[in-house]
C-alpha positions in Angstrom: -0.6 0.1 -0.2 1.5 3.4 -0.7 2.5 5.3 2.2 1.8 9.2 1.1 4.1 10.5 4.4 6.8 7.7 3.9 7.0 9.0 -0.3 7.4 12.7 1.7 10.2 11.6 3.9 12.4 9.6 0.9 14.0 12.8 -0.3 15.4 13.1 3.5 16.2 9.8 3.6 18.7 10.2 0.4 20.1 13.5 1.5 21.0 12.0 5.4 22.3 8.8 4.1 24.8 10.8 1.6 26.0 13.0 4.1 26.2 10.0 7.1 27.2 7.2 4.7 28.9 5.3 7.9 26.9 4.5 11.1 28.1 8.0 13.7 26.9 11.1 14.8 28.2 13.6 11.6 28.7 17.5 12.0 27.7 19.4 8.6 28.6 22.3 6.7 25.6 23.8 8.2 26.1 25.6 11.7 24.0 23.6 14.3 23.2 20.8 12.2 23.8 17.2 12.8 22.7 14.1 10.9 22.7 10.6 12.3 23.1 7.1 10.9 22.7 4.2 12.7 22.5 0.2 11.3 21.2 -1.5 14.3 18.9 -1.2 17.9 20.8 0.3 20.3 21.5 -0.5 23.9 20.4 2.7 26.0 22.5 5.5 25.8 22.9 8.5 28.1 23.4 12.3 26.8 22.6 15.9 27.5 20.2 17.4 24.9 20.5 20.7 24.2 17.7 23.3 22.9 17.2 21.9 19.2 14.1 20.5 16.7 14.9 16.7 16.0 13.5 15.1 12.8 13.8 11.3 11.8 13.8 10.8 8.0 13.7 6.6 8.9 13.5 4.4 11.8 12.1 5.5 15.1 14.0 6.7 18.7 12.8 6.4 22.5 14.1 9.5 24.8 13.8 9.1 28.7 13.3 12.4 30.7 13.1 12.3 34.0 10.5 9.1 34.6 8.9 10.0 31.1 9.3 8.2 27.8 8.8 10.0 24.6 9.0 7.6 21.4 9.2 9.3 17.8 9.4 8.7 14.0 8.7 9.8 10.8 5.6 11.3 11.5 6.6 13.5 14.2 9.7 15.7 15.9 11.3 16.3 18.9 11.0 19.8 20.6 14.1 20.4 23.1 13.4 23.7 24.8 16.5 23.6 27.7 19.9 21.7 28.3 18.3 18.4 29.4 19.9 15.0 30.6 18.4 12.4 29.1 18.6 8.5 28.0 18.1 7.2 24.8 17.5 4.4 22.5 17.6 3.5 18.9 14.2 1.3 18.7 13.8 0.9 14.9 16.7 0.3 12.7 18.4 -2.3 10.6 21.3 -2.3 7.8 18.6 -2.4 4.9 16.7 -0.1 6.3 18.9 2.4 8.4 18.2 4.7 11.3 18.7 8.2 9.2 17.9 11.6 11.6 18.5 15.2 11.7 19.1 17.3 14.6 19.3 21.1 14.1 20.2 23.3 17.4 17.8 26.4 18.2 19.7 29.5 18.8 17.4 31.1 21.8 18.8 34.6 21.1 16.7 34.3 17.5 13.2 34.1 19.4 12.4 37.3 20.9 12.6 39.2 17.3 10.1 36.6 16.3 7.8 36.6 18.9 7.9 40.5 19.0 6.6 40.5 15.7 3.7 38.0 16.1 2.5 39.6 19.1 2.3 42.9 17.2 0.5 41.2 14.4 -0.7 37.8 15.3 0.1 34.5 13.5 -1.7 35.6 10.1 -0.2 39.4 9.9 -3.9 40.5 11.4 -3.8 43.8 14.5 -3.0 42.4 17.6 -7.0 42.8 18.5 -7.3 40.0 16.3 -8.9 37.1 18.6 -7.7 34.7 16.7 -3.6 35.1 16.9 -2.0 32.7 18.9 -1.8 32.5 22.5 1.5 32.2 23.9 0.2 31.5 27.5 2.2 28.1 29.2 -0.4 25.8 30.5 0.9 23.3 33.0 1.4 20.7 30.4 2.9 23.0 28.1 6.1 23.8 30.7 7.9 20.3 30.0 11.4 21.5 28.6 10.6 18.3 25.8 7.7 17.3 23.7 7.0 15.3 20.8 4.4 16.6 17.9 3.2 16.1 14.6 5.5 17.0 11.8 3.2 19.6 9.9 3.6 20.2 5.7 5.1 23.7 6.8 7.6 22.5 9.0 8.5 19.6 7.0 9.7 21.6 4.0 11.4 24.3 6.2 13.5 21.2 7.5 13.7 19.3 3.9 15.0 23.3 2.4 17.5 23.4 5.6 19.3 20.0 4.6 19.7 20.6 0.9 21.8 23.5 1.7 24.2 20.7 2.1 24.4 20.2 -1.5 24.8 23.9 -2.1 27.3 25.2 0.2 27.5 28.2 -1.5 23.9 29.5 -0.7 24.4 28.6 3.2 25.5 32.3 4.0 22.5 33.9 2.4 20.0 31.5 2.9 20.5 29.8 6.4 19.6 32.8 7.9 16.1 32.9 6.3 15.4 29.2 6.7 16.6 29.1 10.3 14.1 31.9 11.0 11.3 30.3 9.1 12.0 27.0 11.4 11.7 29.1 14.5 8.5 30.7 13.0 6.9 27.6 12.3 7.2 26.1 15.9 6.7 29.5 17.5 3.0 29.4 15.3 2.3 25.6 15.8 1.2 24.0 19.3 4.1 24.2 21.3 4.9 28.1 21.2 4.3 28.3 24.5 7.4 26.2 25.7 9.9 28.5 23.6 8.2 32.1 24.1 8.9 30.7 28.0 12.7 29.7 27.6 13.3 33.1 25.4 11.9 35.5 28.1 14.1 37.1 30.5 11.7 37.6 33.3 9.7 34.3 33.0 10.1 31.7 35.9 11.5 29.5 32.7 14.0 31.4 31.8 15.1 31.4 36.0 15.1 27.6 35.8 16.8 28.0 32.3 19.5 29.6 34.8 19.5 27.0 37.5 19.9 24.2 34.8 23.0 26.4 33.7 24.5 26.3 36.9 24.5 23.0 37.7 25.9 21.6 34.4 29.0 23.9 35.0 29.2 22.9 39.0 27.7 19.5 39.2 30.3 18.3 41.2 30.2 20.7 44.0 27.9 20.0 46.7 24.4 21.5 46.3 22.0 23.7 48.5 18.9 24.1 47.3 18.5 27.5 49.3 21.8 28.8 47.8 20.9 27.6 44.4 16.9 29.7 44.7 18.8 32.6 45.2 21.0 32.9 42.7 18.2 32.5 40.1 16.1 34.8 42.8 13.4 32.6 43.2 11.6 30.8 46.2 12.8 27.5 47.4 9.2 25.7 46.8 9.0 28.1 43.4 12.3 26.3 42.3 11.1 22.9 43.1 7.8 23.0 41.5 8.9 25.0 38.3 11.9 22.7 38.1 10.2 19.6 38.3 7.2 21.1 36.0 9.7 21.9 33.1 12.8 19.1 33.6 10.6 16.2 35.1 13.1 15.9 38.0 13.8 17.6 41.2 17.1 19.8 41.1 18.8 17.3 43.0 17.6 14.2 40.5 19.0 16.3 37.9 22.4 17.1 39.1 22.8 13.0 39.8 21.8 12.5 36.5 24.7 15.0 34.9 27.2 13.7 37.7 26.7 9.8 36.5 26.6 10.5 32.8 30.1 12.0 33.3 31.6 9.3 35.9 30.5 6.8 32.9 32.1 9.2 30.2 35.2 9.3 32.3 35.5 5.5 32.7 34.7 4.7 28.8 36.3 7.5 27.4 39.4 8.3 29.8 39.5 4.5 31.7 39.2 6.1 35.0 38.5 3.5 37.7 35.3 3.7 39.4 36.5 4.8 42.4 38.5 8.2 40.8 35.1 8.7 38.7 32.8 8.4 41.7 35.3 11.4 43.4 36.0 13.2 40.3 32.1 14.2 39.9 31.2 14.7 43.6 30.7 11.6 45.2 32.3 11.0 48.8 31.2 7.4 49.3 32.2 4.8 46.6 29.3 2.8 47.9 26.6 5.7 47.3 28.2 5.9 43.8 28.0 2.4 43.1 24.3 2.1 44.0 23.2 4.8 42.4 25.3 4.3 39.4 23.7 0.4 39.2 20.0 1.9 39.6 20.6 4.6 36.3 22.3 2.0 34.3 21.4 -1.5 35.4 24.9 -2.6 36.3 27.9 -1.7 38.6 29.8 1.2 37.3 32.9 -1.4 35.7 30.8 -3.9 33.9 28.8 -1.2 32.9 31.6 0.5 31.3 33.6 -2.3 30.4 30.2 -3.7 28.3 29.6 0.3 26.9 33.3 0.3 25.9 33.1 -3.1 24.0 29.8 -1.7 22.5 31.5 1.8 21.3 35.2 -0.5 19.8 32.4 -2.5 17.6 31.1 0.4 15.8 32.5 2.0 12.2 33.0 5.5 12.8 31.2 8.1 14.4 30.7 9.6 17.8 29.8 7.7 20.9 26.6 6.6 21.0 26.3 8.0 24.6 26.9 11.8 23.2 24.1 11.3 20.3 21.3 13.8 20.0 20.0 12.4 16.6 
């Protein structure tokens, strides 16, 4: 049976397959754009996702944030609006039909000018008195820093033109800013506009949580006092807890723990540190506590998991480690 959505994805498949000819995560000549290929389903891996728009041309992927799981494939896109530590897994891929995807990082600084335009004229260019204009008020469900949504024809068209710049590198300086603006515009006029608006507004609580996330990323190895973090981002302790969990699906302590464990795993796999040294370097004072929390997170004690992960990485043909992949 003819699948029109598969036919629309075929140009994506062809371009990504050419620029990601081997398994791995590949940077491109378009700033902020990476393309990704996997020829087999993979074990769960960890990484930190940045604000980005991700699209799968072929295959499917599962991303876990806190205790929430998002599964998306060719008819969807993944929108990430904050720096978030996640666990991801390729769940549909084979040598005959490899997983192929693209990720484009969102420059948050590009959002406010478009927001100003939309709020002056509305999404359809009408006056701000038009009752049909886009609403940017964030509901409780819209606060989460990650979501999966249906890919619209307009967003799909802009994403394809972004990919096609890879075949015309001379066009990148002139056309990339226009296509980037259109992609952000399409996201801002889509069902999850509130997420992007909140992350870009300096006075918003979401922006304050973004500052808290940035501080934790830079200082994950330090002891965490919630009162100090709340004071640093000008929030009350109760407000920080409430909004942090609404956006990241975890508490600040859980967020820090994810960052610590992910970095410890990287240190053991890539730098070949022993478990005690890795745990100490990321801020654990108790080796037994580190081992318990690591096993709970990754399903095996540190040395066993690190050895398994290292063997898996050595078995790949090319590309960046899966644990760093966003695609």
